[in-house]
C-alpha positions as CSV (number, residue, x, y, z in Angstrom):
1,M,9.8,-19.1,-19.7
2,T,6.0,-19.5,-19.8
3,L,4.0,-19.0,-23.0
4,R,2.6,-15.8,-21.6
5,E,6.1,-14.5,-20.8
6,Y,7.3,-15.5,-24.3
7,L,4.5,-13.7,-26.1
8,L,4.6,-10.6,-24.0
9,A,8.4,-10.2,-23.6
10,P,8.6,-7.8,-26.6
11,A,5.9,-5.6,-25.0
12,S,8.0,-5.6,-21.8
13,G,10.9,-4.2,-23.8
14,I,8.8,-1.4,-25.1
15,Y,7.5,-0.7,-21.6
16,R,11.0,-0.5,-20.3
17,I,12.0,2.1,-22.9
18,G,8.9,4.1,-22.4
19,N,9.4,4.1,-18.6
20,L,13.0,5.3,-19.0
21,L,12.0,8.1,-21.3
22,H,9.2,9.1,-19.0
23,R,11.5,9.2,-16.0
24,L,14.1,11.3,-17.8
25,V,11.4,13.9,-18.9
26,A,9.5,13.9,-15.6
27,T,12.5,14.2,-13.3
28,S,14.0,17.1,-15.3
29,G,10.9,19.1,-14.4
30,A,10.2,17.7,-10.9
31,R,8.4,20.0,-8.6
32,E,10.4,21.1,-5.5
33,V,8.5,22.0,-2.4
34,P,9.5,23.8,0.8
35,M,8.9,20.8,3.1
36,P,10.3,17.3,3.5
37,V,8.9,14.7,1.2
38,I,9.2,11.0,2.0
39,S,8.2,8.5,-0.7
40,V,7.2,4.9,-0.1
41,G,7.0,2.7,-3.2
42,G,8.3,-0.4,-4.9
43,I,9.4,-1.8,-8.2
44,S,6.7,-4.4,-8.6
45,A,3.0,-4.0,-9.1
46,G,0.9,-4.7,-6.0
47,G,1.1,-6.9,-2.9
48,S,4.5,-5.8,-1.5
49,G,3.2,-4.8,2.0
50,K,3.4,-1.1,1.2
51,T,0.1,0.0,2.9
52,P,0.9,-1.7,6.2
53,F,4.3,-0.1,6.2
54,V,2.9,3.4,5.3
55,R,0.5,2.9,8.2
56,A,3.5,2.1,10.5
57,L,5.3,5.2,9.2
58,I,2.3,7.3,10.0
59,E,2.3,5.9,13.6
60,L,6.0,6.7,13.9
61,L,5.7,10.3,12.6
62,Q,2.3,11.8,13.3
63,D,2.9,12.9,16.9
64,R,5.8,15.1,15.8
65,Y,4.7,16.3,12.3
66,A,1.7,17.6,10.5
67,L,1.3,14.9,7.9
68,I,0.1,15.4,4.4
69,I,-0.5,12.0,2.7
70,L,-0.6,12.1,-1.1
71,T,-1.9,8.9,-2.8
72,R,-3.2,7.8,-6.1
73,G,-6.4,6.2,-5.0
74,Y,-6.6,3.2,-7.3
75,G,-10.0,1.7,-7.9
76,R,-12.0,4.7,-6.9
77,E,-15.0,5.8,-8.9
78,E,-14.5,9.5,-8.3
79,P,-12.3,10.9,-11.1
80,R,-11.5,14.4,-9.6
81,D,-8.8,15.3,-7.2
82,M,-9.9,15.3,-3.5
83,I,-8.4,16.9,-0.5
84,V,-9.6,15.8,2.9
85,E,-8.7,17.6,6.2
86,L,-8.9,14.8,8.7
87,G,-10.7,15.7,11.9
88,R,-12.7,18.5,10.3
89,A,-14.5,16.4,7.7
90,K,-15.9,12.9,7.5
91,I,-13.7,10.5,5.7
92,P,-15.2,9.9,2.3
93,S,-16.3,6.5,1.1
94,P,-13.8,4.1,-0.5
95,S,-15.6,4.5,-3.8
96,E,-14.6,8.2,-3.6
97,I,-11.0,8.0,-2.4
98,G,-10.1,4.3,-2.8
99,D,-9.6,1.4,-0.4
100,E,-6.0,2.0,0.6
101,P,-6.5,5.7,1.2
102,T,-9.4,4.9,3.4
103,I,-7.3,2.6,5.5
104,L,-4.5,5.2,5.8
105,A,-7.0,8.0,6.7
106,R,-8.5,5.9,9.5
107,S,-5.1,5.5,11.0
108,M,-4.4,9.2,11.2
109,K,-5.2,11.5,14.1
110,G,-5.3,14.5,11.9
111,G,-3.5,16.1,9.0
112,I,-4.5,16.1,5.3
113,I,-4.9,13.3,2.8
114,G,-4.9,14.2,-0.9
115,I,-6.1,11.8,-3.6
116,G,-5.2,12.3,-7.3
117,S,-3.0,11.0,-10.1
118,D,-0.7,14.1,-10.3
119,R,0.6,14.3,-6.7
120,G,2.8,17.3,-7.5
121,R,-0.2,19.3,-8.7
122,L,-2.3,18.1,-5.8
123,L,0.3,19.3,-3.3
124,H,0.5,22.6,-5.0
125,Q,-3.3,22.9,-4.6
126,I,-3.0,22.1,-0.9
127,M,-0.2,24.7,-0.4
128,Q,-2.1,27.4,-2.3
129,S,-5.4,26.9,-0.4
130,R,-4.1,26.5,3.2
131,V,-1.7,27.9,5.7
132,L,0.3,24.9,6.6
133,P,2.1,24.4,9.9
134,P,5.9,24.8,9.9
135,N,6.3,21.1,10.9
136,S,4.4,19.8,7.8
137,L,5.8,16.6,6.3
138,V,4.7,14.9,3.1
139,L,4.3,11.1,2.7
140,L,4.1,10.2,-0.9
141,D,2.3,6.8,-1.1
142,D,3.3,4.5,-4.0
143,G,5.6,7.3,-5.2
144,F,8.8,5.5,-6.5
145,Q,7.6,5.9,-10.1
146,H,5.9,9.3,-9.6
147,Y,8.8,11.4,-10.9
148,R,7.1,14.7,-11.1
149,L,7.4,15.5,-7.4
150,A,10.9,15.7,-5.9
151,R,11.5,13.8,-2.7
152,D,14.1,13.8,0.0
153,V,13.9,10.2,1.0
154,D,13.0,7.3,-1.3
155,I,11.8,4.2,0.6
156,V,11.4,1.1,-1.5
157,M,9.7,-2.2,-0.5
158,V,11.6,-5.4,-1.6
159,D,9.9,-8.6,-0.7
160,E,10.1,-12.3,-1.7
161,S,7.5,-11.8,-4.5
162,T,9.4,-8.9,-5.9
163,A,12.7,-10.9,-5.9
164,S,11.0,-13.8,-7.7
165,E,9.8,-11.7,-10.6
166,R,11.8,-11.9,-13.9
167,F,10.0,-9.7,-16.3
168,L,8.7,-6.1,-16.5
169,L,5.0,-5.4,-17.2
170,P,3.1,-6.8,-19.0
171,A,5.0,-10.1,-19.2
172,G,5.6,-10.0,-15.4
173,Y,4.8,-7.7,-12.5
174,L,8.0,-5.5,-12.3
175,R,7.4,-1.8,-12.9
176,E,11.2,-1.2,-13.2
177,P,14.2,-3.5,-13.5
178,P,16.1,-4.4,-10.2
179,S,18.8,-1.9,-11.1
180,A,16.3,0.9,-10.2
181,L,17.0,0.0,-6.5
182,D,20.2,2.1,-6.7
183,R,17.9,5.1,-6.4
184,A,16.6,4.0,-3.0
185,D,17.6,5.7,0.2
186,V,15.9,3.0,2.3
187,M,15.2,-0.6,1.2
188,V,12.5,-2.3,3.3
189,V,13.3,-5.9,2.9
190,S,11.4,-9.1,3.9
191,G,12.6,-12.6,3.4
192,E,16.0,-14.0,2.4
193,R,15.4,-13.5,-1.3
194,G,14.2,-9.9,-0.8
195,E,17.3,-9.1,1.2
196,A,19.6,-10.7,-1.3
197,M,18.1,-8.7,-4.1
198,A,18.4,-5.4,-2.1
199,R,22.1,-6.1,-1.3
200,E,22.8,-7.0,-5.0
201,F,21.2,-4.0,-6.6
202,G,21.0,-1.3,-4.0
203,R,23.6,1.3,-3.1
204,E,26.0,0.4,-0.3
205,E,25.1,3.6,1.6
206,S,21.4,2.8,1.5
207,F,19.7,2.0,4.8
208,L,18.6,-1.7,4.8
209,L,15.5,-2.2,7.0
210,N,14.3,-5.7,7.8
211,V,10.6,-6.1,8.4
212,R,8.3,-9.0,9.0
213,S,4.7,-9.3,8.2
214,V,2.7,-10.6,11.1
215,N,-0.8,-12.1,10.8
216,R,-2.8,-12.0,14.0
217,S,-6.0,-13.9,14.8
218,P,-9.0,-12.8,12.7
219,V,-11.1,-10.1,14.3
220,N,-14.8,-9.2,13.8
221,W,-14.8,-6.1,11.6
222,A,-17.7,-4.5,13.4
223,S,-16.8,-5.3,17.1
224,G,-13.1,-5.8,17.0
225,D,-13.5,-9.1,18.9
226,E,-11.0,-11.9,18.2
227,L,-12.3,-15.1,16.7
228,P,-12.8,-17.7,19.4
229,A,-10.0,-20.2,19.7
230,R,-11.7,-23.1,18.0
231,T,-11.8,-24.4,14.5
232,T,-14.2,-22.2,12.4
233,T,-15.4,-22.8,8.9
234,A,-15.2,-19.8,6.6
235,L,-15.7,-18.3,3.2
236,L,-12.7,-16.4,2.1
237,V,-13.4,-13.2,0.0
238,T,-10.5,-11.2,-1.5
239,G,-10.0,-8.5,-4.1
240,V,-6.3,-8.0,-3.7
241,A,-3.2,-8.5,-5.9
242,R,-1.7,-11.5,-4.1
243,S,-4.4,-13.4,-2.2
244,E,-2.1,-16.3,-1.5
245,R,-0.6,-14.4,1.4
246,V,-4.1,-14.3,3.0
247,V,-4.5,-18.0,2.5
248,Q,-1.1,-18.7,4.1
249,G,-2.0,-16.4,7.0
250,L,-5.2,-18.3,7.6
251,S,-3.5,-21.6,7.5
252,R,-1.8,-20.6,10.8
253,C,-5.2,-19.9,12.4
254,N,-8.0,-22.1,13.5
255,V,-9.9,-21.3,10.3
256,Q,-11.0,-23.9,7.7
257,V,-11.6,-22.2,4.4
258,K,-14.4,-24.0,2.6
259,K,-14.3,-21.8,-0.5
260,H,-12.4,-18.8,-1.9
261,C,-14.3,-16.1,-3.8
262,Q,-11.6,-14.1,-5.7
263,F,-12.2,-10.7,-7.3
264,R,-9.8,-8.4,-9.1
265,D,-7.5,-6.0,-7.2
266,H,-9.3,-2.9,-5.8
267,H,-12.7,-4.4,-6.8
268,N,-15.7,-2.3,-5.9
269,Y,-18.4,-4.6,-4.6
270,S,-21.9,-4.5,-5.9
271,E,-25.2,-5.9,-4.6
272,A,-24.9,-8.7,-7.1
273,D,-21.4,-9.5,-5.7
274,V,-22.9,-9.6,-2.2
275,Q,-25.7,-12.0,-3.3
276,Q,-23.0,-14.2,-4.8
277,I,-21.0,-14.1,-1.6
278,C,-24.0,-14.9,0.6
279,K,-25.0,-17.8,-1.7
280,A,-21.5,-19.2,-1.6
281,L,-21.5,-19.0,2.2
282,A,-24.7,-20.9,2.5
283,E,-23.6,-23.6,0.0
284,V,-20.4,-24.4,1.9
285,G,-22.0,-24.1,5.3
286,G,-19.5,-21.5,6.4
287,E,-19.9,-19.8,9.8
288,I,-18.1,-16.5,8.9
289,I,-16.7,-14.5,6.0
290,V,-12.9,-13.8,6.2
291,T,-11.5,-11.0,4.1
292,T,-8.8,-8.3,4.1
293,E,-8.9,-4.7,5.5
294,K,-8.9,-3.4,1.9
295,D,-12.0,-5.4,1.1
296,A,-13.7,-4.9,4.5
297,V,-13.8,-1.1,4.1
298,K,-15.9,-1.7,0.9
299,L,-18.0,-4.6,2.2
300,E,-19.0,-3.0,5.5
301,K,-21.8,-0.9,3.9
302,F,-23.8,-4.1,3.2
303,R,-26.0,-4.8,6.2
304,E,-26.4,-8.5,5.5
305,L,-22.6,-8.9,5.9
306,K,-22.0,-6.7,9.0
307,E,-22.0,-9.4,11.7
308,L,-20.3,-12.0,9.5
309,L,-17.2,-10.1,8.4
310,Y,-13.9,-11.0,9.9
311,V,-10.5,-9.6,8.8
312,L,-7.1,-11.0,9.1
313,P,-5.1,-7.9,10.2
314,L,-1.6,-7.5,8.7
315,H,0.9,-5.8,10.8
316,I,4.5,-4.9,10.1
317,E,7.2,-5.6,12.7
318,I,10.2,-3.4,12.1
319,A,13.6,-4.7,13.2
320,D,15.8,-2.0,14.9
321,E,12.9,0.6,14.8
322,E,14.8,3.0,16.9
323,K,17.8,3.1,14.4
324,F,15.3,3.6,11.5
325,A,13.5,6.4,13.4
326,T,16.9,8.2,13.9
327,F,17.7,7.8,10.2
328,I,14.4,9.3,9.1
329,E,14.6,12.1,11.7
330,S,18.2,13.0,10.5
331,A,17.0,13.1,6.9
332,I,14.1,15.4,7.8
333,Q,16.3,17.8,9.8
334,R,18.8,17.9,6.9
335,T,16.0,18.9,4.6
336,R,14.7,21.6,6.9
337,K,18.2,23.1,7.1
338,R,18.5,23.2,3.3
339,I,15.0,24.8,3.0
């Protein structure tokens, strides 16, 4: 046990009791809605591959259903609830809706994305103000601990980092103890330790879905062109929860990272930050700036970085995707019959 864990362990105990009481109260009054609700979440804070998986789920479902994405929008500067009808209105800036909602919105062909802390209230606003198609389907982003909205399918991400955590917040990064996995209908697992954790704490009847994160060659954010197949010196810029994954991904590419500028998760970049980034790039003699998609959607507005920005795209490969699609479709149809 580290000193930090030792000092904060009592606070983690208080957090656990508070979370349990909150769940008991919130679930007793959970809002039911007349459409299928699929939640994607996790039991650890940040960095479990949730956003790439939600994007893969959007690609899987959006040709058959009118999607309504409900998301918290962490890190945004706009405090009020926002509802965006994609295709009819310009996608707001990341400072208004958050970096992850921006990525999800850009992957959608149409539908609605709602951003707010109370997703149940947000969905009620959407239902009251619009005539929704009969094939509407709700995707609740980061919803495993959002108990106020009832859901029909709970999908939970379980990766190596989650499996290595020992303590709840604030001593560690777990939002709930591993025993919470028995509420999951689908456990999306990556890595041997992630699968072992899912099998130990999940229900036997839960669907176990193996996935693999795949880093492709860095691409220029403005043009989409792949980085040439030669060794390139770079400045790495990240504002994500677990930047070590980006470092590991770059180690498999022809990119030599000269320096790593790290910012807090969901950081909103300022002009001063950009000056710091440009100064660091010049000092190390880097040719390009490599970053994540979450960071790129916020850095793209700075003209001095436009041609220099490269991203390391993160994609999810789903094992037995056809079987998973059948499982999800069956769950949706069962919900429709009940409604």
